[in-house]
C-alpha positions, 0 to 999 in steps of 0.5 A, a space after each residue: 469496528 467493522 465500519 472502520 475496516 470497511 472505510 479503511 478498505 474503501 480508501 485504500 482501493 480508491 487511492 490505488 485506482 485513482 492516484 493523485 500527483 506524485 510527491 516527494 519520496 519518503 525514505 522509511 526504516 527497514 522492515 514493514 512500517 504501518 501505513 495509512 491509505 492516505 500515504 498511497 495517494 501520491 503513488 507507491 514509489 514514495 514509500 520505497 526504502 533505501 534498497 528499493 523495496 516496499 514493505 508496508 502494513 495497512 492495519 484494518 484493511 480487508 483482503 478485498 483491497 489486494 487486487 487494487 493494490 497489486 494493480 497499482 504496484 504493477 502499474 508503477 513498475 514494481 516486481 515481485 509484488 505480494 499482498 498477504 491478508 490477515 485479521 489485522 490488515 494487509 502486508 504489501 511487499 514489492 521491489 523496484 
């Protein structure tokens, strides 16, 4: 269990600090959706909902990944960015 959380956290930090090429935008349903670190690889703008909001939950990620995620969001032009950590993972929110 602990090794899985560490691996998920390392992936999220890596993809936040070293994003790949931008891909097509994915429209997601309203509310926080579960997301894997691999979905962030092509940039966070892909994960916007129809109102320009970003709200995703990364299960099993540790709070140490929060600064890297916030860095990526600000770098991509998001505002009102927050990351809330819980035992279950990270809730990431932002607005474009």
